[in-house]
C-alpha positions in Angstrom: -68.9 -5.2 66.5 -68.4 -3.3 63.3 -69.2 -5.0 60.0 -67.2 -4.2 56.9 -69.5 -4.4 54.0 -68.8 -4.0 50.3 -70.4 -0.5 50.0 -68.4 0.7 53.1 -65.2 -0.6 51.5 -66.0 1.2 48.3 -66.7 4.4 50.2 -63.5 4.2 52.1 -61.4 3.4 49.0 -63.0 6.3 47.2 -62.1 8.7 50.0 -58.5 7.3 50.1 -58.1 7.6 46.3 -59.5 11.2 46.2 -57.2 12.2 49.1 -54.2 10.6 47.3 -55.1 12.6 44.1 -55.3 15.8 46.2 -52.0 15.3 47.9 -50.2 14.4 44.7 -51.6 17.4 42.9 -50.4 19.8 45.6 -46.8 19.2 44.3 -47.7 19.8 40.7 -47.2 23.3 39.3 -49.6 25.3 37.1 -52.3 23.7 35.1 -51.4 20.1 36.0 -51.8 20.9 39.7 -55.2 22.6 39.0 -56.4 19.6 37.0 -55.3 17.3 39.8 -57.2 19.3 42.4 -60.3 19.3 40.2 -60.0 15.5 39.8 -59.7 15.0 43.5 -62.7 17.3 44.0 -64.8 15.3 41.6 -63.7 12.1 43.4 -64.9 13.5 46.7 -68.2 14.6 45.1 -68.7 11.2 43.5 -68.1 9.4 46.8 -70.6 11.7 48.6 -73.3 11.2 45.9 -72.8 7.4 45.9 -72.9 7.3 49.7 -76.1 9.4 49.9 -77.7 7.3 47.2 -76.9 4.1 49.1 -78.2 5.5 52.3 -81.5 6.6 50.6 -81.9 3.1 49.1 -81.3 1.4 52.5 -83.9 3.6 54.2 -86.5 3.8 51.4 -86.5 0.5 49.6 -87.5 -3.0 50.6 -86.4 -6.1 48.9 -89.2 -8.7 48.4 -88.3 -12.2 47.3 -91.0 -13.9 45.2 -90.9 -17.5 44.2 -93.5 -19.5 42.2 -92.8 -23.2 43.0 -96.1 -24.3 41.5 -95.1 -23.5 37.9 -93.6 -26.2 35.7 -90.2 -24.4 35.7 -89.7 -22.9 39.2 -89.3 -19.1 39.0 -87.7 -17.0 41.6 -87.1 -13.3 41.4 -86.6 -10.2 43.6 -88.4 -6.9 43.5 -87.5 -3.6 45.1 -90.4 -1.5 46.3 -90.7 1.8 48.2 -91.4 1.4 52.0 
């Protein structure tokens, strides 16, 4: 069963938005069309960079939860570390 997570939804929405910009810019003449294609290209690039960064984080970082219940005011925090 596929799980739809927030990062996956952001990735899909980024692809859809970039594709929309690309399709819309095809009908625009001259400089406006060129700028539209460039905006769509930057959108596709941003989605790729964010996706690869998220993949790197999943495979290379561990989340460690630390709590100190013996202190007067209980402290709880999370730390990311390399695997």
